[in-house]
N, C-alpha and C positions, 0 to 999 in steps of 0.2 A: 748530345740529344739521345733520347730513347726512340729508336726507329724500328718499325716493322717493315719487312720486305716480303711481298707475296709474288712469287714467280721467279724461278731460277734458271731460265733459259740462258742463252749466250749473252744477251744484253743484261739480264738481271744479275748474272755472275759478275760481270765487269762493274756494274753499278754498285753491287754489294761490297766488292773489294775496295772501291774508292771510299765508300762510307766508313769502312773499318779503318782505312788509312788516316782518316781525320779524327780518330779516337771516339767515334760514336758507338753507343751500345746498340748492337744490331741483333734482331730476332727475325729469323727467316723461316719461310714455309713454301713448299712446292707441292702441287697436287700429286705429282708423280714422285715417289720416293727415290732416293739415291743420288740426288743432284746437289746436296748440301755439303759434301765432304770437304771441298777446297775452302769454302767460306768458314766452315766449322774449324778447320785447322788454323785459319787466320784470326779466329777469335769470336766468330758469330755463335749465337745460341740458336738451336733448332726447335721450332714449334711443331707439335703434332697435328694441329688444326689451324684453320684460319682464325678462329676465335682466340686461340692461344697466341697467335702472332700479333694480335691487337692489344694484348694485356699490358697496361701501364705505358703504352706508347704515346709519344707526342705527335708523331706523324706515322702513317701507314701507307707505304708505296705499293701499288699493284703494277706489275709489269708482265702482262699475259698476252697471248697471241691474238685473240679474236674476241668478238662480242660474246659468244657463248661462254668462253672461259671467264670473261669479265663479270658477266651476270652471275656465274656460279660463285666466284669468290666474293663479289660485292655483297651478296646476301649475308654472308658470314661477317663481313666487315661492318655492315650497317648494324648488325645485331650486337656487335662487341666493341665498337669504337668508343673510347672514352669521351666524355662530354666536351673536353677542351682540345681534343685531337683533330687532325686533318687527314682525310683520305686523299691521296694524290695518285691519280691514274696516269701512268706514263707510257702506256702502250698506245698503239694506233687502232682506233675504233671508229665506228660510224658516228656521225654527228647526232643521229637520232638516239643511239644508245647512251651517249654521254649526256644528252639533254635529259633523258629519262632518269639516269642515275643521279644527276644533279638535283632533280626534283625530289627523288626519293630521300636523298640526304637532307634536303631542306625541310621536308616534312617531319623528319626526326630531330631537326634543329642541329644537324651536324655540318661541319665545314667540309667542303669538297673543292679540290683543285684539279683541273685537267692540265697535264704538262707533258704532252707527247714530245719525243726527242728526234733530232736529226743526227744521223751518224750510224756507222756500222759497229759491230761488236768491238773492233780494235779501238775505235774512238771511245766507246764506253769504258774499256779497261784503262785508257789513258786519261780519262776525265776531260775529253775533248768534245763532248756532245754539245749541240745547241739545243737548249730547252725552250719550248714555246709554252708559256704558262698563262692560264686564265682562271680567275676566281676572285673572291673577295680580297681586298688589300691586306687585311689582317692575316688571312690564311696564307697568302703569298709571302708575306713577311716572315711567317713562322717557318716556311720551307727554305728560306734563303741559305742557311748553313749547309743543308744537304745539296741544294742545287749548285752551290759554289764548288763542291767537290766533284760532282758528277759531270758538270759541263764547263766549257770555257766561256759560255755566254748564255744568259737567260733573257729571252725576249717576252715582254708582257703583251698578250693579245687584248682583245676587248674583255669586258667583265664577265660575260657569259662563258661557261666552260666549253660549250660547243664551238666557240670561235677559235679556240686553239686547235681543235681538230680540223676546222676548215683550212687553217694555214698549213698544217702538216699534210693534209690530203692534197692541197693545191701544189705544195712543194714536190710531193712524190709523183703527182701527175706530170709536172714539168720534167722531172728526172726520167720517168718512163718514156715520155715523148722523145727526150734526148737520146736515150738508149735505142729506141726504135729507129730514129733518124741516122744514128751512127751505124746501126746494123745495115740499113739500106745503102749507106755510103760505102761501107767496106765491100759489099757485094758489087757495087758499081765499079770500083777500081780493080777488084779482082777479075772482073770480066774483061778488063783491058790489060791483064797480065801484070798488074802492079803488085809488088810485094806489100802486104798489109802493114808491115813495120814502117815502110817509107811513108805511106799515107798517114799513119799514126803520128810520125814525127812532124809532118807538115801541119796537120790539124792542131796538135798541142803546142807547137811553137808559134802559131799564128793567132787568129782571133779566138781560138777555143782552148786557151792555156789555163783552164779552170780545173779544179780537182775532179769534178764529175767526168769530164772528158778524158782526163789523164788516167783515172782509175779504171773506168769502164772501157775506154778505148784500148788500154793496154791488155785487158782481159780478152777483148775481141781480136786484137792483133796477134796475141799468143794462142788464141783458141783455148784459153785456160778457164774452164767453167766448173771444175770439179770441187773447188774449195769455196763454197758460196759465202759471201758476206750477207747476201740477201737473196733468197731463193725465188725461182719463178713462181711457185705457188703463193708466196707472200706478196710478190709483186702483183699478181692477179687479184689477190684480196684487196690490196690498197687501191688499185685502179678501179675495181668495182665499187669500193667505198666512195671514191671521188665522184664516180658517175652517179651514184645514189644521192650523195650530198648535193650535186648539181641539179638533179631532177627535182629535189625537194623545193628548190628556189627558182626553178625554170631557167637554168643556165645550160645551154647546149655545149657539150664538149666533144665535138666530132673527132678530134685527134685521139681522145681517150678511147673511143670505140675501136679505132684501129689497133691501138696498143693492147686492149683487152683481147681482141681476136687473135693477135699474134701470140700472146701469152697462152691462150687456150690451145693454139696449134702446137706450141713447144711442149706443153704438158701432154698432149695427145701423142707426141713423138717420144715420150719417155723422159723428158728433160725437166720435170717438175721440181726436182730437188737440186738442180744445177743453179749456179748464179744466174740472175735474170739477164746478164749480158749474153746468155746463150741465145737471145733473140738474133744475134748475128748468124748463128747456125740455122735458125729457122728461116731467116731471109735467104741464106745461101741455098737451102733446099728449094725455096720458092722459085729461084732463078736458075736452077740446074747445076749449081756449083757442087752440091753434095747430094 
């Protein structure tokens, strides 16, 4: 396939490498120059503009950090997307922004799919993402070859693109709450003189032998927050998006408010660029351990 990729952050880099591994013709663009080198060496072509990244493409993937970045690149995509191509938004954005973008594409007669992903950058590089996709059946079908390379599983949400974002935001809300709960639990056992490694072993060998508890629990037990898979700032963005999506449909998320406040505190203490498992340090501060 002829694929355009807009956004070359850590996730975009891994996804682009996977697409190239499948023999697809990849044209890449990033708003900030200097991030295309590895993909170019692997065979990607580099576009100078968003419009150029859409030229002759069958699908154009956007993987950008927030709503502002999405709105910026989407304007260029809408102006340049070929008539039979699909714009696939794979970043995590607000339900409102995705709903508005879907309407804008529909007004131009263009196909649009929302396909946010579950997984850290290492999963993107290994093709082990879970992709949550929503859009018209024909558009989803067209994306299958790309999805099969980037992810180990594609889950189809309801037909409206914003439904995929509701699933992604709900998933990250659950993860944020799990991280906050683990942070509190580690502080509790530390107050009783327990080695965090011992609690980690008990937790992950028992009822919580799931990847999220193993990955984030290990970071907390080791106090290893300096090589983030997902930063505190991005965690705050996603929790705020979940709270906003919930407010739109009158769903209270009281636990989300707690996680939001804890993330704000971590950022205030200078930990915004740490892995969001650093909530363990924020909780330790709150109870006098640090």
